[in-house]
TORDO-934051 format. One record per residue (C-alpha): residue in one letter; x, y negated, z negated. Coordinates in nm, 4 decimals, m for minus. Each point is the difference from the previous one (the first is absolute). Example, Ala and Ser with C-alpha at 12.3 -4.5 7.8 and 13.67 -1.06 7.14 Angstrom:
2
> A,1.2300,0.4500,m0.7800
> S,0.1370,m0.3440,0.0660
REM end
This chain:
505
> M,0.0064,0.0019,0.0216
> A,0.1137,m0.3365,0.0535
> F,0.0505,m0.2588,m0.2830
> F,0.0493,m0.2655,0.1821
> P,m0.1332,m0.1183,0.3096
> T,0.1792,0.0281,0.4226
> T,m0.0089,m0.2515,0.2081
> G,m0.3124,0.1512,0.1500
> S,m0.1911,m0.0020,m0.3048
> I,0.0964,m0.4011,m0.0595
> G,m0.1538,m0.0742,0.3555
> G,m0.3044,0.1355,m0.0761
> T,m0.0275,m0.1462,m0.3367
> L,0.0510,m0.3405,0.1168
> G,m0.2443,0.0512,0.3073
> L,m0.2585,0.0994,m0.2404
> L,0.0376,m0.2718,m0.2509
> A,0.0209,m0.2410,0.2821
> S,m0.3674,0.1495,0.1466
> C,m0.1165,m0.0165,m0.3409
> V,0.0667,m0.3853,m0.0231
> V,m0.1390,m0.0616,0.3328
> S,m0.2864,0.1653,m0.0691
> W,m0.0358,m0.1834,m0.3313
> Y,0.0025,m0.3303,0.1789
> L,m0.2384,0.0702,0.2508
> I,m0.2402,0.1592,m0.2526
> S,0.0234,m0.3222,m0.2554
> T,0.0243,m0.2331,0.2955
> F,m0.3238,0.1545,0.1575
> I,m0.1401,0.0046,m0.3615
> A,0.0548,m0.3719,m0.0684
> W,m0.1150,m0.1061,0.3304
> R,m0.3732,0.2140,m0.0520
> R,m0.0778,m0.2059,m0.3162
> L,0.0006,m0.3108,0.1467
> R,m0.0414,0.0783,0.3488
> H,m0.3115,m0.2379,0.0054
> I,0.1750,m0.3057,m0.0709
> P,0.1258,m0.1564,0.2948
> G,0.3471,m0.1607,m0.0002
> P,0.3256,m0.0125,0.1837
> F,0.0985,0.3563,0.1904
> L,0.3005,0.0662,m0.2036
> A,m0.1530,m0.0631,m0.3861
> S,m0.2263,0.2768,0.0415
> F,0.3101,0.2411,m0.0828
> S,0.3060,m0.2313,m0.0937
> Y,0.0862,m0.3382,m0.1663
> L,0.2785,m0.0594,0.2488
> W,m0.2506,m0.2590,0.1967
> F,0.0870,m0.2540,m0.2689
> V,0.4014,0.0093,0.0907
> P,m0.0248,m0.2416,0.3184
> Q,m0.1958,m0.2266,m0.2174
> C,0.2257,0.0011,m0.2713
> L,0.3570,m0.0106,0.2174
> Q,m0.1669,m0.2624,0.2191
> K,m0.1432,m0.2024,m0.3120
> T,m0.3888,m0.0171,0.1648
> Y,m0.2073,0.1155,m0.2824
> Y,m0.2400,m0.2972,0.0300
> E,m0.0661,m0.0046,0.3526
> T,m0.0507,0.3908,0.0339
> N,m0.2092,m0.0507,m0.3486
> I,m0.2493,m0.1852,0.1710
> A,m0.0263,0.1582,0.2903
> L,m0.0986,0.3525,m0.1658
> H,m0.3586,m0.0631,m0.0727
> E,m0.0392,m0.2240,0.3228
> K,0.0537,0.3307,0.1756
> Y,m0.1172,0.2614,m0.2304
> G,m0.2792,m0.1477,m0.2192
> P,m0.0420,m0.0399,m0.4008
> L,0.1544,0.3251,m0.0501
> V,0.3368,0.0615,0.1120
> R,0.2375,0.3109,m0.0411
> V,0.3393,m0.1105,m0.0419
> G,0.1690,0.3507,m0.1420
> P,m0.1152,0.3677,m0.0223
> N,m0.1471,m0.0758,m0.3481
> E,m0.0387,m0.3785,0.0104
> I,m0.2724,m0.2502,0.1451
> V,m0.0172,m0.3527,m0.0279
> T,m0.3134,m0.2595,0.0057
> D,m0.0711,m0.3162,0.0724
> D,m0.3348,m0.0174,m0.2031
> P,m0.0038,m0.1946,m0.3177
> D,m0.2194,0.2114,m0.1642
> V,0.1099,0.2818,0.0851
> V,0.3445,m0.1750,m0.1965
> R,m0.1903,m0.0729,m0.2856
> M,m0.1345,0.3408,m0.0297
> A,0.3383,0.1548,m0.0004
> N,0.1495,m0.2270,m0.2197
> G,m0.2893,m0.1112,m0.2407
> A,0.0648,0.0686,m0.4082
> K,m0.2579,0.2302,m0.0602
> G,0.1149,0.2298,0.3220
> V,0.1273,0.3050,0.0306
> Y,0.2545,m0.0778,0.2752
> T,0.3543,0.0645,m0.0800
> K,0.3296,m0.1561,0.0937
> A,0.2026,0.1830,0.3240
> G,0.3752,0.1086,m0.0013
> W,m0.0069,m0.3466,0.2034
> Y,0.1049,m0.1408,m0.2900
> D,0.3145,0.1707,m0.0976
> G,0.1435,m0.1793,0.2820
> S,0.0531,m0.3375,m0.2566
> R,0.1273,0.2141,m0.2523
> L,0.3790,m0.1936,m0.0909
> N,0.0653,0.1887,m0.3107
> P,0.0840,0.3593,m0.0684
> Y,m0.1458,0.0692,m0.3429
> H,m0.2996,m0.2387,m0.0148
> P,m0.2515,m0.0790,0.2446
> T,m0.2151,m0.3676,0.0179
> M,m0.3082,m0.0973,m0.0289
> F,m0.0234,m0.0322,0.3353
> N,0.0578,0.3511,0.0860
> T,m0.1211,0.1664,m0.2816
> K,m0.2341,0.2622,0.1578
> D,m0.1617,0.1667,m0.3548
> V,m0.3023,m0.2617,m0.0595
> E,m0.0049,m0.0003,m0.3782
> G,0.4013,m0.0517,0.0000
> H,m0.0430,m0.2976,0.3030
> D,m0.2841,m0.1640,m0.2530
> K,0.1662,0.0360,m0.2862
> I,0.2965,m0.2071,0.1403
> K,m0.2231,m0.2332,0.1640
> A,m0.1336,m0.0958,m0.3538
> K,0.3444,m0.0540,m0.1210
> L,0.1029,m0.2561,0.3345
> S,m0.3493,m0.1435,0.0918
> P,m0.0221,m0.2577,m0.3082
> A,0.3766,m0.1507,0.1264
> Y,m0.1105,m0.0234,0.3664
> S,m0.3379,m0.1520,m0.0420
> G,0.1495,m0.2901,m0.2470
> R,m0.2375,0.1018,m0.2909
> A,0.3225,0.0509,m0.1820
> T,0.2621,m0.1915,0.1817
> P,m0.0942,m0.3259,m0.0307
> G,0.3069,m0.1536,0.1640
> I,m0.0528,0.1619,0.3465
> E,m0.1623,m0.3189,0.1389
> D,0.3091,m0.2225,m0.1446
> N,0.2527,0.2733,0.1683
> V,m0.1706,m0.0542,0.3409
> E,m0.0062,m0.3607,m0.0130
> E,0.3900,0.0032,m0.0834
> Q,0.0537,0.1775,0.3425
> I,m0.2395,m0.2387,0.1802
> K,0.1944,m0.2795,m0.1141
> N,0.3591,0.1713,0.0846
> L,m0.1334,0.1024,0.3329
> V,m0.1646,m0.4119,0.0926
> D,0.3910,m0.1269,m0.1451
> L,0.1795,0.2357,0.2414
> I,m0.2115,m0.0572,0.2820
> R,0.0126,m0.3877,m0.0700
> S,0.3693,m0.0235,m0.1056
> K,0.1348,0.2094,0.2929
> Y,m0.2555,0.0369,0.3205
> V,m0.1405,m0.3189,m0.0106
> A,0.1974,m0.2408,0.1894
> P,0.0205,m0.3242,m0.0452
> P,m0.2620,m0.2739,0.1455
> R,0.1875,m0.1395,0.3103
> S,0.3436,0.1809,m0.0403
> G,m0.0663,0.1686,0.2938
> E,0.0727,0.3770,m0.1293
> F,m0.1550,0.2759,0.1104
> R,m0.0322,0.2597,m0.3157
> T,m0.2202,0.3447,0.0242
> L,m0.1110,0.2164,m0.2770
> D,m0.0812,0.3601,0.0283
> L,m0.2714,0.0262,m0.1774
> S,0.0033,0.4039,0.0379
> R,0.3044,m0.0316,m0.2265
> V,m0.1089,m0.2559,m0.2505
> S,m0.3398,0.1336,m0.0902
> G,0.1708,0.3502,m0.1032
> Y,0.2017,m0.1971,m0.2262
> F,m0.2939,m0.1569,m0.1723
> T,m0.1743,0.3214,m0.0520
> L,0.2987,0.1539,m0.1114
> D,0.1185,m0.2529,m0.2530
> V,m0.3800,0.0179,m0.1485
> I,0.0113,0.3557,m0.0406
> S,0.3483,m0.0161,m0.1536
> R,m0.0899,m0.3023,m0.2328
> V,m0.3861,0.1571,m0.0987
> A,0.1835,0.3341,m0.0416
> L,0.3503,m0.0505,m0.1593
> G,m0.0492,m0.3967,m0.1794
> K,0.2497,m0.1134,0.3064
> E,m0.0188,m0.0528,0.3314
> F,0.2762,0.1660,0.2633
> G,0.0471,m0.3269,0.1343
> C,m0.0313,0.0233,0.3219
> L,m0.1738,m0.3190,0.0402
> Q,0.2703,m0.1809,m0.1838
> T,0.2885,0.1395,0.1831
> D,m0.1784,0.0190,0.3582
> S,0.0993,0.3625,0.0315
> D,m0.0642,0.3956,m0.1068
> P,0.2806,0.0462,m0.2697
> H,m0.1178,0.3458,m0.0223
> S,m0.0517,0.0959,0.3846
> F,m0.3428,0.1017,m0.1192
> Y,m0.1605,m0.0751,0.3312
> N,0.2708,0.1230,0.2459
> T,m0.0562,0.3238,m0.2178
> M,m0.3417,0.0281,0.0693
> K,0.0048,m0.0639,0.3736
> N,0.2412,0.2866,0.0212
> H,m0.1799,0.2399,m0.2145
> L,m0.3609,m0.0534,0.1140
> P,m0.0172,0.1687,0.3445
> M,0.1964,0.3052,m0.1845
> M,m0.2555,m0.0240,m0.2588
> A,m0.3212,m0.0044,0.2152
> L,0.1719,0.3189,0.1633
> T,0.0912,0.1935,m0.3196
> S,m0.3683,m0.1212,m0.1530
> E,m0.2409,0.1379,0.3054
> I,0.1759,0.3289,0.0679
> P,m0.0967,0.2242,m0.3008
> W,0.2983,0.2959,0.0436
> I,0.3087,m0.3255,0.0028
> R,m0.1853,m0.2147,m0.2719
> N,0.0069,0.3104,m0.2635
> I,0.3761,0.0331,0.0679
> V,0.0753,m0.3522,0.0176
> Y,m0.2213,m0.0636,m0.3178
> S,0.0290,0.2709,m0.2073
> S,0.2151,m0.0028,m0.2935
> T,0.2774,0.1041,0.1153
> G,m0.0242,m0.2336,0.3060
> L,0.0165,m0.2753,m0.1933
> K,0.2779,0.1423,m0.1963
> L,0.2217,0.0149,0.3447
> F,m0.1290,m0.2766,0.1592
> G,m0.2107,m0.2563,m0.1987
> P,0.1106,m0.3075,m0.0908
> R,0.2591,m0.0715,m0.3060
> E,m0.0012,m0.2898,m0.2429
> T,0.3938,0.0110,0.0756
> D,m0.0194,m0.0746,0.3710
> T,0.0957,m0.3468,0.0979
> V,m0.2608,m0.0932,0.1866
> G,m0.3691,0.0677,0.1484
> L,m0.2541,0.1953,m0.2770
> G,0.2626,0.1438,m0.1975
> K,0.1255,m0.3555,m0.0923
> V,m0.3230,m0.1163,m0.0804
> M,m0.0554,0.3009,m0.1997
> G,0.3261,m0.0179,m0.1968
> I,m0.1154,m0.4004,m0.1014
> T,m0.3691,0.1151,m0.0650
> N,0.1072,0.2717,m0.2146
> K,0.2453,m0.1875,m0.2320
> I,m0.2253,m0.2992,m0.0213
> V,m0.3037,0.2822,m0.1180
> R,0.2641,0.1722,m0.2336
> Q,0.0187,m0.3164,m0.1860
> Y,m0.4016,m0.0031,m0.0740
> Y,0.0386,0.3563,m0.1627
> A,0.3111,m0.0984,m0.2220
> P,m0.0626,0.0462,m0.3663
> N,0.0598,m0.3857,m0.0676
> A,m0.2388,m0.0898,0.2999
> Q,m0.2757,m0.2959,m0.0538
> D,m0.3376,0.0249,0.1126
> T,m0.0757,m0.1781,0.2805
> K,m0.2971,m0.1150,0.2273
> D,0.1291,0.0560,0.3659
> M,m0.0775,0.3302,0.2055
> I,0.2860,0.2184,m0.1581
> G,m0.0707,m0.1285,m0.3136
> T,m0.3753,0.1482,0.0032
> F,0.1122,0.2948,0.1853
> V,0.2092,0.1015,m0.3507
> R,m0.3267,m0.1418,m0.2501
> N,m0.2282,0.2300,0.2141
> G,0.2444,0.3383,m0.0599
> L,0.1425,0.0004,0.3334
> T,0.3516,0.2467,m0.0350
> Q,0.3523,m0.1567,0.1154
> Q,0.0406,0.2307,0.2987
> H,m0.3843,m0.0549,0.0992
> C,0.0669,m0.3693,m0.0231
> E,0.2876,m0.0131,0.1980
> V,m0.1372,0.1604,0.3441
> E,m0.3055,m0.2018,m0.0618
> T,0.2193,m0.3015,m0.0035
> L,0.1823,0.0896,0.3113
> F,m0.3227,0.0774,0.2056
> M,m0.1182,m0.3220,m0.1059
> F,0.2613,m0.1404,0.2640
> I,m0.1172,0.2259,0.2564
> A,m0.4028,m0.0045,m0.0033
> G,0.0415,m0.3713,m0.1154
> S,0.2322,m0.1927,0.1996
> D,m0.0271,0.1061,0.3681
> T,m0.3441,0.0404,0.0124
> T,m0.0962,m0.3830,m0.1298
> S,0.2832,m0.1515,0.1760
> S,m0.1452,0.1931,0.3358
> A,m0.3438,m0.1664,m0.0886
> I,0.1688,m0.3361,0.0174
> R,0.1688,0.0177,0.3075
> A,m0.2625,0.1115,0.2122
> T,m0.2428,m0.2359,m0.1509
> M,0.2350,m0.2525,0.0564
> L,0.0363,0.1150,0.3539
> Y,m0.3464,m0.0502,0.0814
> I,m0.0802,m0.3094,m0.1710
> L,0.2888,m0.1653,0.2117
> S,m0.0973,0.1146,0.3133
> A,m0.3755,m0.1004,m0.0211
> P,0.0520,m0.3980,m0.0347
> L,m0.3870,m0.0175,m0.1067
> I,0.0363,0.2473,m0.2383
> Y,0.3098,m0.1946,m0.1191
> H,m0.1330,m0.3522,m0.0617
> R,m0.3223,0.1273,m0.1609
> L,0.2156,0.1623,m0.2506
> R,0.2120,m0.3059,m0.0584
> R,m0.3256,m0.2255,m0.0039
> E,m0.1268,0.2087,m0.3107
> I,0.3220,0.0106,m0.1864
> S,0.0288,m0.3850,0.0172
> E,m0.3488,m0.0687,m0.0637
> A,0.0319,0.2229,m0.2897
> V,0.3468,m0.1713,m0.1222
> R,m0.1710,m0.3539,0.0553
> D,m0.2708,0.0775,m0.2183
> G,0.1561,0.1502,m0.2707
> R,m0.1059,0.3345,0.0124
> A,0.3516,0.1410,0.0419
> S,0.2728,0.0494,m0.2472
> S,0.3833,m0.0117,0.1166
> P,0.0738,0.2925,0.0344
> I,m0.3984,0.0621,0.0668
> K,m0.1346,0.2485,m0.2367
> Q,m0.1723,0.3108,0.0586
> S,m0.3481,m0.0955,m0.0948
> E,0.0427,m0.3120,0.2062
> A,0.0776,0.2009,0.2849
> K,m0.2639,0.2285,m0.0193
> A,m0.2394,m0.3102,0.0402
> L,0.1498,m0.1087,0.3593
> P,m0.2663,0.1916,0.2566
> Y,0.2584,m0.0254,0.2978
> L,0.3008,0.0817,m0.1760
> Q,m0.1666,0.3413,m0.1492
> A,m0.1579,0.0700,0.3599
> V,0.3522,m0.0263,0.1601
> I,0.1474,0.2278,m0.2813
> Y,m0.2315,0.2776,0.0441
> E,0.0460,m0.0409,0.3854
> G,0.3484,0.0002,0.0196
> L,m0.0418,0.3375,m0.2467
> R,m0.2175,0.1417,0.2592
> I,0.1315,m0.0674,0.3489
> R,0.3276,0.1577,m0.1218
> S,0.0053,0.2600,m0.2527
> V,0.2590,0.0042,m0.2537
> S,0.0426,0.3731,m0.0023
> L,0.0033,0.2766,0.3180
> G,0.0068,0.3199,m0.2563
> F,m0.2952,0.2050,m0.0030
> N,0.0215,0.0441,m0.4117
> P,m0.1924,0.3275,0.0616
> K,m0.2323,0.1999,m0.2632
> V,m0.1174,0.3420,0.0239
> V,m0.3441,0.1771,0.0592
> P,m0.1180,0.1970,m0.3040
> P,0.0177,0.3767,0.0412
> E,m0.3868,m0.0296,0.0896
> G,0.0734,m0.1982,0.2977
> D,m0.2040,m0.2934,0.0691
> T,m0.2262,m0.1299,0.2944
> I,0.1551,m0.3254,0.2020
> H,m0.1811,m0.1526,0.2467
> G,m0.1939,0.2923,0.0348
> K,0.2671,0.2191,0.0710
> F,0.1235,0.2805,m0.2941
> I,0.3911,m0.0607,m0.0971
> P,0.1366,0.2722,m0.1646
> G,0.1295,0.0156,m0.4036
> G,0.3602,m0.1039,0.0006
> T,m0.0267,m0.2090,0.2837
> S,0.1637,m0.3776,m0.0294
> V,m0.1486,m0.2937,0.1141
> G,0.1284,m0.3172,0.0181
> M,m0.1550,m0.3310,0.0714
> N,0.1834,m0.2249,0.3344
> L,m0.0208,m0.3486,m0.1744
> A,0.1902,m0.1323,0.3527
> S,m0.3436,0.1238,0.2153
> L,m0.2726,m0.0604,m0.2924
> M,0.1061,m0.3665,m0.0035
> R,m0.0118,m0.0632,0.3652
> S,m0.3443,0.1588,m0.0102
> K,m0.2632,m0.1460,0.2534
> S,m0.3107,0.1304,m0.2378
> L,0.1170,m0.1322,m0.3261
> F,0.1841,m0.3363,0.0964
> G,m0.2027,m0.1001,0.3432
> A,0.0718,0.0412,0.3765
> D,0.3036,m0.2555,m0.0517
> A,0.1669,0.2292,m0.2436
> G,0.3354,0.0370,0.1677
> M,0.0617,m0.4682,m0.0317
> F,0.0933,m0.1975,m0.2805
> R,m0.3049,m0.1893,m0.1234
> P,m0.0230,m0.0335,m0.3519
> E,m0.3218,m0.1822,0.0799
> R,m0.2128,0.3367,0.0093
> F,0.0355,0.0242,m0.3895
> L,m0.2134,m0.3624,m0.0463
> E,m0.2339,0.0598,0.3091
> I,m0.2102,0.2898,m0.2494
> G,m0.0414,m0.0008,m0.3499
> G,m0.1265,0.1807,m0.3142
> A,0.0163,0.3942,0.0189
> A,0.1085,m0.0293,0.3631
> R,0.3230,m0.1784,m0.1038
> S,0.0821,0.1868,m0.2728
> E,m0.0180,0.3153,0.1963
> M,0.2467,m0.1272,0.2362
> Q,0.2313,m0.1338,m0.2760
> R,m0.0045,0.3427,m0.1298
> N,0.0675,0.1906,0.2873
> V,0.3125,m0.2307,0.0694
> E,0.0656,0.0945,m0.3734
> L,0.0125,0.3266,0.1047
> N,0.4313,m0.0608,0.0951
> F,0.0257,0.0127,m0.3822
> G,m0.1584,0.3515,m0.0361
> Y,m0.3409,0.0454,m0.2055
> G,m0.1052,0.2030,m0.3073
> R,0.2144,0.1806,m0.1722
> W,0.2792,m0.0400,0.2546
> M,m0.0381,m0.3872,0.0320
> C,0.3617,m0.1547,m0.0189
> A,0.0630,m0.1821,m0.3488
> G,0.2059,m0.2548,0.1449
> K,m0.2965,m0.1598,0.1986
> P,m0.1060,m0.2824,m0.2247
> L,0.3349,m0.1193,m0.0004
> A,0.0504,0.0183,0.3795
> F,m0.2883,m0.2298,0.0535
> M,0.1644,m0.2347,m0.2754
> E,0.3083,m0.0313,0.2328
> L,m0.2645,m0.0094,0.3309
> N,m0.2030,m0.3091,m0.1888
> K,0.2887,m0.1871,m0.1085
> V,0.2691,0.0181,0.2908
> F,m0.2341,m0.0900,0.2761
> F,m0.1212,m0.2869,m0.1663
> E,0.3192,m0.1536,m0.1159
> L,0.1788,0.0733,0.3195
> F,m0.2503,m0.2068,0.2116
> R,m0.0272,m0.2641,m0.2667
> A,0.3724,m0.0355,0.0416
> F,0.1084,0.0560,0.3481
> D,m0.1447,m0.0460,0.3517
> F,0.1351,0.3042,0.2420
> Q,0.0623,0.0820,0.3685
> I,0.1014,0.3474,0.1524
> V,0.3028,m0.0152,0.1862
> N,m0.0547,0.2943,0.2374
> P,m0.3598,0.0427,0.1011
> R,0.0546,0.2165,0.2449
> N,0.1879,0.2407,m0.2556
> P,m0.1206,m0.1616,m0.3535
> M,0.1135,0.3143,m0.1489
> D,0.1499,0.3189,0.0589
> S,m0.2060,0.2732,m0.2401
> S,0.0278,0.3939,0.0181
> S,m0.1420,0.2386,m0.2161
> A,0.0205,0.3282,m0.2296
> V,m0.1897,0.0387,m0.3239
> L,0.0427,m0.3826,m0.0310
> F,0.0509,m0.2849,0.2478
> M,0.3518,m0.1066,0.0830
> D,m0.0192,m0.3833,0.1174
> K,0.2921,m0.1741,0.0974
> D,0.1286,m0.3616,0.1744
> F,m0.3603,m0.1891,m0.1045
> Y,0.1992,m0.3202,0.0378
> V,m0.2223,m0.3115,m0.0274
> R,0.1449,m0.3974,m0.0429
> V,m0.1041,m0.1886,m0.3049
> T,m0.0945,m0.3398,m0.0767
> E,m0.1416,m0.1963,m0.3147
> A,m0.3761,0.0333,0.0269
> S,m0.2063,m0.2804,0.1493
> D,m0.3332,m0.0904,m0.1424
REM end
């Protein structure tokens, strides 16, 4: 009897193994195709996630996402086990506080720490709710009364930077240009660092990104999109082992790792034996019982989730305002009248800004015309399955929300939904306007999974547009190509050059 395999037996074994692998792949592919075969979508999506690869590499997420529902309808299959919708009622049903849907594996793609998840990527419902209870009071401002003052400090720094460096003296003959895509990011990064850490990074004071945060994000986003969307890659890269090997480290000299080192160092001071109780965000986290390790990961995630999304909204809204003279002058007129009538402090207060109807319409229209995030944020159908738009969706299927398409929906926002027109929020009133605003606010999620930073984002938007147009006039330098924009999970904008002069009444 031969105890060791011969050459012939090895070949036969390998052939059998190969046949088994191919058979397993074909059978599993057929099963995956069959369970959602009644949902239309790109052909490749019925058995593979590889159709995502071109849009990730070409950075055309936004255009692709908008086109999906124009071609396939309200439910679109985007993977073997994933569908997306642009129906706000379905989005609310899947994300409701009392709903039975849970977070999908997609959320693991935002993990940065191999040991501790953030609230955003905690999939266990009970665990998520416990963390949110500890974080929400800080984000909402209930336990952090100084947040508005913190934002106003950075508004002042933004105005000072523009005035001192980018406004040419009258009759000097100088031609100066400001890259709004750059300084809008500096503003939101300084807001987050001031609010979270008690001291801003100093981007606006130095007119720079001292920790190369945005350069890292620009390089990281396409790969993050790719690894998040393809399950088997995600399961490797964002596993505990993958993050230990390839994740950011606080010893890094640039990018997320460097920011991690800064935030972790500051967080540790709050947990030191002689630490004093403070009324800022981290102090509130400590009082509410958040552990040091969890506080470290939440603080770092704040920068990723809270800086680039808000700056994206600022850039897009400014671009559309400056491209539409009637809107520009109507907004300037409302701001000038509020200042003249004594209805606006300096800087304007949140409560005062909310009382300006056209400013509110501009903010909501800016959030609508270009969604702040392009991730589908999918939730998992419960085991018994569900019926959506008359079609049975098997249990275990991921259902995502396509915000890019939802925000351009003609059935929700009118036949001119592709046009930037703030007046749509003023032409209707009562319940109809509230419903339209609620649909726009889906940018921040809904129900149990709603973004905790939503109040801070609205505060920044309310103040920054008012103060920029109170102080300055803006003119686009290159109308043919005003801003270079591409998209992955988030937008990557650059070269938004404007000429700035002192405001003329």
